Structure formats: C-alpha cells, structure tokens
N, C-alpha and C positions, 0 to 999 in steps of 0.2 A: 467606555463603560459608564462613566459618570453621566454623560449625555443621555445614554440609554435609560439609566435610572430616572433621570429628570423627566424624560418623555413619558415613562410609565406612571410616574407620580401625577403628571399633568393629565394623563388620560383618566386615571382613577378619580382625580378631583373633578374633572369634567363630567364623568359618568355619575358621580355622587351628586353633583349640582343638578343635573338633569332630573335624577330620581327625586331629589328633595323638592325642586321647584314644581315638578308634576304633582307631588303630594300636596304642597301648599295650594296650588291652583285648584286641585280637586276639592280640598277641604273648604275653601272659600266659595267655589262654584256651588257646592252642596248647601252651604250656609245661606247664600244669596237666594237660591231657589226656595229654601225653607221659609225665609222671611216673606217672599212674595206669595207663597202658597198660604202662609198663615194670615196674610192680609185678606185673602179671599175666604178662608175657612172660618175666621172669627166673625165675619159679617157677610155670609154668602149671598143672601138676597140683595143686600145693599150694593155690594161690589158687582154682582151680576148686572143689575140695572145700570150701574155706573159705567160698565164697559160699553153699553150702547150709547150713552150720552157723552162720555169723555173718551174720545178715541185715542188720546195720547196715552191712556192706560195700556193699550196694546204695545206701544213703543217701549214702555217701562219694562215689559216682559223680556225685552232684548238686553237688559242690563248686563248680563254675563258676557254678551258679545262686546260691550264697551269695556268691561274688565279685561278681557283678552287683549284688546287693542292697547290698553294702558300698560299691561304687564308682559306681553309677549317677548320672550328672549332677553328680558332684563336680568340684571344680576346685582348682588350686593345688598346692603341694608335698605336702599330705596325700594327694591322689589317687594319685600315683606310689608313695609309701611304703607305703600300704595295699595296693596291688596287689602290690608286691614282697614284702611280708611274708606276705601270704596265700599267695602262690605258694611261698615258702620253707616255710611251715607245712604245706601240702598234701604237699610232697615229704618232709618230715620224718616226718609221720604215716604216709605210704605206706611209707617205709623201715622204720619201727618195727614195723608190723604184718607186713610181708613177712618181716623177720628173725625175728619171733616165730613165724610159721607154718612157716617153713623149718627153724628150729633150736629146737624146743620144749625140748630138754634143757639149753639155755643160758639159758632164760627164767626170770626171777624176777618175780613179780607184785608191784608196789610201789604204795603209795598216793602221791598227788601231793605229799605233804609229806615224802617220804623222799629224801635226797640221792642222785641217780642217779650222781653222780661216783664214789662209792665202788664201786658195782657195775661201772662202766666200767673202773676201775683193776684190778678183779679178773677182767676178761675175760668179764663176763656181760652179757646183754641184758635190759633191763627193759621191762615193759609196764605202762602206767598205766591201769587201768580207767576212771578219771574222765575221761580224754581223750575217749572216745566219748560219755560223759554230757554233757560240756561242748560238744562240737562238733555233735552231732546236732541239738539245738534251733536252733543257728545256721544250719544248712543247711536244715532244714525244721521249722517250729514244732510240727509234730505227730509228728515222728519219735520222740520219747521217750515218747509217750503209752502205747504198748503195754507198755513196761518199767515205767512208773509204776503202771499198773493191775496188772501182775503182782506188783509188790512189795506193793501194798495188799491184793491178794487173799490174800496169805500172812500178813497181819496187821501189816505195818509201818504205823505211824500216818501218816495223810495230812496232818497239820498241821505236820510237821517239814520241814527243808530238803529240797527236791526233788532236789538233786544226789546226796547219798549214797543216796537212795531210788531214783533212776534207775539209779545204778551197781549197787545190789543187785538191781534188776529185770533188768539185763543178765545178771548171774550166775545168777539164778533160771531164766532161759531158756537156761542153759548156753551163753552166747555170750561168755564171757571166755576168751581164749586159754589153752591149757594151759601150766603152768609147773612148775618143780621145787619151789618153795616161795613163801611170801608174806612180805613185810615191810610191816607197817602201822604206824600211829601214832595217838596220841590227838588229833592236829591235824586240822582246825581246830576240831572240835567233837565232842560226844558222838555225834551222828548219824553222822559219818564213822567214828568208832571202831566203833560198833555194826554198820555196814554190812559190815565185814570179817569178822564172825562168819558172816554170811549167805554172803559170797563164799567163805570157806574151806569151809564145808559143801557149797556148790553145786558146787565144782570138785574134790571128792573128798577133803576133809579132809587136804590136803597140809600139811607142817610150816609153822608161822607164827611169826614173831618180831614182838613188839609194842614199838615204841619208846614210851617214856613221858616226855613233856615236862612238867616241873613247872608248876604253875598260874601262879606268879609267876616268869616266866622271864627277867626283865630284870635279872639279877644274876650275878656270877661263879660263885657256888656252884651255881646251877642249871645253868650251862653246863658246869661240871666234871662234874656228875652225868650230863648228857646225853652227854658225851664217853665216859664209862665205858659208857654204854648203846650207843653206836656201836661200841665195841670188842667188846661182846657180840654185836652184830649181825654183825660181820665173822667172829667165831668160828663163829656159827651158819651163815653162808653157806659157809664153808670146810668145815663138817661136812656140809651138805646139798646142796652142788653141787660141781662140779669146779673152781670158781673159787679163785684164790689171790691174796692181796693183793700188788700190785706198787706199792711206795711211790714209786718213781721215776715211774711212770705217773700216780699220783695227784698228784705234784708238778707234772707237766706240765699236768694238767687244772686244778689250782688256779692256775697261772700264767695260763692262758687265762681262768679266772674273774676274776682280777684285771684283765685287760685289758677284760673286759666291764664291770666296776665303773667303770673309768676312762671308758669310752665312755658309760655310763649317766649318770654325774655330769655330763658335758659336755652331754648332751641335756637334763638337768634345768635346767642354767643357761640354756641357750638358750630353754627354755620360759618362763623368767622375764622375757624381754625384752619391751619395750613393744610391739614388733612380733614376736610369737613365730613362728618358722618351723615349729613342730611343735605338735600338740595332738591331743585326742580319741584315736581308736584307733591313730593313727600313733605315739602315745606309749605308750598303755596296752598294746596287744596284743603288741608286741615284748618289753616288760618281763615281762608275764605268762608268755609262752612261755619266755623265756630263763632266768628265775630261779625257775621252779617245775617245769618239765617236762623241759627239754633238758639234755644234757650239754654243758659248756663246752669244745667242741672247736674246732679251727682254722676249720672251716666256719662255725660260729656266730659266731665273732669277726669273720671276714671279712664276713659278712652285716651285722652291726651296725655295722661300720666304714663300710660303704656307706651305711647309714641316716644315720649321723653326718655323713658327707661331704655328703649331700644337705641335711641341716639347715644346715650351715655355709654352703653355697653359697647357699641361700635367704636366710639371715641377712645375708650380705655384700651381696646384691643388694637388701635391704630388702623381700623378698617375704614377705607374711603367709601363714600356714599354709593358709588357704583364702580365696577371694574372698568378700567380704561379711561378714567376721567383725566383730561388733559388741559381743559380750560375752565376758569371760573368766569361767570358772567352775572350781570344784573339785568333782569328783564323789566323794562320800564314802560309797560302798558299792559292791558289785559291780554292774556294768551287767547288764541281763537277758540271759541266754543265749538266751532264746526270742525276743528282739528284738535280736540281736547288731549289727544295722546301725542302731541308734538314733542313732549318731554322725552318720551320713549325714543323717538327718532333722533333727537339731539344727543342723547346719551350714546346710542349704538352706532350712529353714523359719524359723529364728530367728537365724541367724548366731552360734550359741553354740559356743565352743571351750573344752574342758576342758584346762587347762594343767597340771593335776596331779589325781591320783585316789587313793583309798584303797588300791587293789591295787598301785599303783606306789610310793607314797611310804613311806619308812621308812629303815632303816639300810642304807647301802651301804658295806661295809667290806672292805678288802683282807685276803686270807688270808695269814698268815705261813707260808711254805713251808719253814722251816728244819728242822723235825722232824715226825715222824708225829703227835705229840700236838698241835702247833700247827696242823697242817693240819686235823685232826679238830675242833679247837676252832673254827677259822674257818668250816668248812663247817657245823658244828653250830649255831653262832650264826646263820649266814645262814638256815638252815631253821627254826630256832626262831622267827625273825623273818619268816617267809615270809608270802606273800599271805594275807589274811583272819585268820590266827592272830595276827599281830603286833598287831592292833587289837581283835579280838573275844574275846581271852582275857586273863585277868588283871584288874587293877584298871581302873576306868572311865577313869583317866588315860591309859591306852594309846591309846584311841580318841579321846577328847576332846582330850587334850594335843597329839597329832599333827595333828588337824584345825586347831587354833588356830595351830600352827606353820606349817602349809601355807597358811592364810589370810594370815598375816603375811608369808610369803616370796613367795607367788605373786599376792597382791593381787587376788582375784577380785571381780567385780561382784556375784556371789551364789554360794551353795553349792547344789548339787543333791544331795539325799539320796534315792537309790533305796531305798525301804523294803521290803526283801525280807521278806515276811510269814512265811516259814518260818524266819527267823533270829531266834530269841528274844533272843540276846545283843545284837545291834545294835538291835533294836526297843526294848529296855528303856532305851536311851540316847538315843532320839530327842528327847525333851523337853529333856534337859540340853544336847544339842548345839544345839538351836534357841535356847535361852535364852542360851547363851554367844555365839552369832552375833549375836543381837539386841543384846547389850551392846556389840558392836563395830560395830553398824549395818550388818551384812552380811545381806541377805535370805536366807531359807532355803526352798528349793523342795523339797517332798516329793511323790514319786509312789510309790504302792503297786503291788506286782507280785509274781509268783511267778517264781523264777529260771528254771525249765525247763518251766512248764506255762501256756500261754496260755488254757487253759479257766478258770483262776482269775481272771486279769486279761488282757483282750485287749490287743493292741498299741494299738488306738484308745483304749481306756480309759487307758492310760499316757500317750498323747499329750494327751488331753483334760485330764489333771491338770496337765501342764506348760504347755499352752496357757493355762489359767486363771491360773496364776501369772504368766506372761509378760505377759498382758493386764492383770490386776488389780493386780499388785504392781510389775512393771517398766514398766508403761504403754508396752509395745512394740507395734510393728506388724510382722506377719510379712513376711519377705522374699518369700514365695510363699504366698498365702492358699489356693491349691489343695491345699497340704500339711497344712492344719489337720485335714481329714478324709480319710482314705484307706481305701478298701475292701480290706483285706488279710486279712480273717478267714479266707478259704480258701486264702491263699497258702502254697505249699509242697508241696501234693500233686501228684504226677505224674498 
C-alpha cells in the first residue's frame, strides 16, 4: 500500500515537472523570438541589408535550437538558470549587433580581452568579433566551418587554436561589422594577437591600437605598465573617434562591476556546499559572459542578482543543482564550443556537476573607485587576469597552482581536463597537472577535442573518452545508458 502511494506521488511529481518545464521552455522560446524580431523591427532597413552581408545573422536565428540542446530533459535549479541566462545572452547579442549596424560611426572593434567598460564611459559602442566565433559552433556545430576553411585557404595554419582562426575567417569573408578603429591585445595567446592583423587588413586598414600585457603579469610593476598602456588607448580613442572619457561614468560602471564581484563570490561559496545549488553551465556561462564580454551596467547586475537569489532559494530548501547528481568535478580547460551543451549530457548520463572551472576560477577583486588611476588599475588587473589568459600565460604555476587551490577548496571527486588540441600552452602542462592530481589521489579525466571544429573530434568521440574514464576509473554506471552513444553527427544543419 505504501509502495503504491509512493509510485502515485512520483508519477504526479513527474507529470507536474513535465508540464512546468514545458511552460518554462515555451515562455523563454517566445521571449527569445521576440528579442530577435525586435532587432529587425527597430531597424528593418539596416538589418535587412545586414542579412545579405553578414551571413552568420541567419545562424543566430537558430538560437532557440541551441537553447533546446542546452535544456532538453534537464531538471532542478540548473534548468531554470540556464534558460534565463541564455535568454539574457541572446538579447544582449541582438542589441550589440543592432547598435553596431545602426551606428557604425560609434563602433569600435575590440578583442574579447579588452575592457569594454572604458569604451562605454567614453560613449562608444563595442563589437567583439570573437562573440560570433564562440556562439556559432554552439548553435550549429558546422556553422563555423566555412570561416575556418576561408582562413586556412589564405594560409593560416590549421593546427593552431580554432577560435582566432574562425574569427579571422569571418573577417576574410568581410563579415565583421564596420568600425572607426580597432583595439586588440596580445591576450590570450599569439594566435589571438596574429588574427587581428588579418582583421585590420580585411576591414580596410582602419587605425589599430594594440595593448601589450607583460608575460609575467602577476606583479604590481606589470599592472602599472598596463595602466599606462590603457591611458595610451584612451588617447588613441579620443583621437580616432568622437568619444571623450567621462570619469564619473566610468566610476558608475566600476561600482556596478564591484556589485558583480560580490554576487560572483557568493555564488562560488554556494558551489562549495555539500549539496551545491549551482554547477555546470549555470555557473560557467554567466561568469564567462559577464566578466569577459559585457559592460557592467545595472541590467547586468539585476540579472546576476536574480541568479544569486535562485541559488540561495535552492540552498535554503536543500535542493541540489540537478536531480541525480552523483559526482563533483572541476573542469580545468575551456569546454568545447562545438559541443556547448556537453553539460546537459554530463548531468543526464553520468550525474556529473562541475562546481568550478578554469574559465571561472581566479581573482575576483573590487575596483577602487577613488581616482582615475585606481579605476584603471582595477579594471586592468581584472582583464590581465581574464578568462584563459590568467592560466595559460606566464609561469606554469599560474595554471597548476590555481588547479590545486580549486581542488582543495571545491573537493571534487575527479578533475575533467578538456584537452584542446589547438592550445599548445595548456597541452604542454597536461602531464604535470595529471601528476599533481595523482599525488592528491584525485582522478584525472582527459578528453581531446577541437574548440570549434567537430570534424577534428566528433561529439561522440568526446563522449566515448569520458565514458571510458567513468566506467574504467570511477567504476560508475550511467544514469541513462541510451546516452552513451548518440547519433548527432549531422545535428545542426537546417
């Protein structure tokens, strides 16, 4: 009798969850389409012309397909947070490109390692070419192929990181929005630096300013050097655009940034909990977007405050981030863009939750807003320690030391190392990281992949490497054995 009651309760709960998730899915599906339609309706002539010139705009129309891949059959707090952040990101990207196409005289092309806060304080609009290169493979695993081939046909080496190669390919096809000038950087690697020579030449040899971050950047002398470089960048922008620095506006942005730091540190602490209310892309994606691409405005603060509120609510109720979580992990390299929804598979197939990752973990410091110099120093330090560059530049201690600290703080059952074959910096440290984890009796899972090209390593080949580790090393049984092999080789084409 008791068993029968329990089964009926489980059935009712399951039916309720399906209805609720379908409602959430529909609500965000409608909201995402509204954002994309508004992008066209607010500037129909401009966007219509842009559709002929920038062919990746067609791929952005498939954003809801990407959302489905990220959220399909997921459960728990992660489901709602991922839906919410993807919708926020779609609107932000739509607004960025709409503003760029409508007001090209206000546009500055910037690399994703350049502080956009400074441009915002000058009344300028920034466009980050890497955004399209990151997002396209997430939407459609083959969307970047035409740009990769274009880059290689012009002589760019095919064994380097695919992200700067794909970005350069977009420029070679004349699909980077027009801007008044370019700000680039030597972060995160030489491939990223070299790609901006191609971009500058491809969009008409407009003026360019190159920020130069010292190799060993974790000391005060290097930060002071970088601050002087940022001052030079401001002078360059005032000379080549109609933008003027407004220090009061920058102070406001920095205060918003400080609120973001406070929110982020609270989310990190919650991820350390025995029953973590947040993990995987619900932790990784908001950090990646907020601290590398977005300007810290009130809208961004409000969005992240909502995420934190959801985390706290789940924590107080004792809700784990997703149903069936069995393993805590730390993911110590970028997740594959070409398989952006790998988090979904890790949850549903193996019950794996990443409670910290390389692109999230690092220094979260408040910006001193008392003087212009202290603000530039705070922002400079934040971007010198930005995603990827904070670990793959400088001495080996940068990457290995932070990994060991993350292992100590977040106590993972094992470490996942996505071995991006195009990143020679991180690949050279693989054996050392594995050895250090072995000393601490923390298993080390390696899967090889290419960041943006599934022709190099298919999604199934990535899964098979993880499957082998989970079965052979962790002695685990899959939560859903039907997910061990998935026929998604052709997934993504319309």
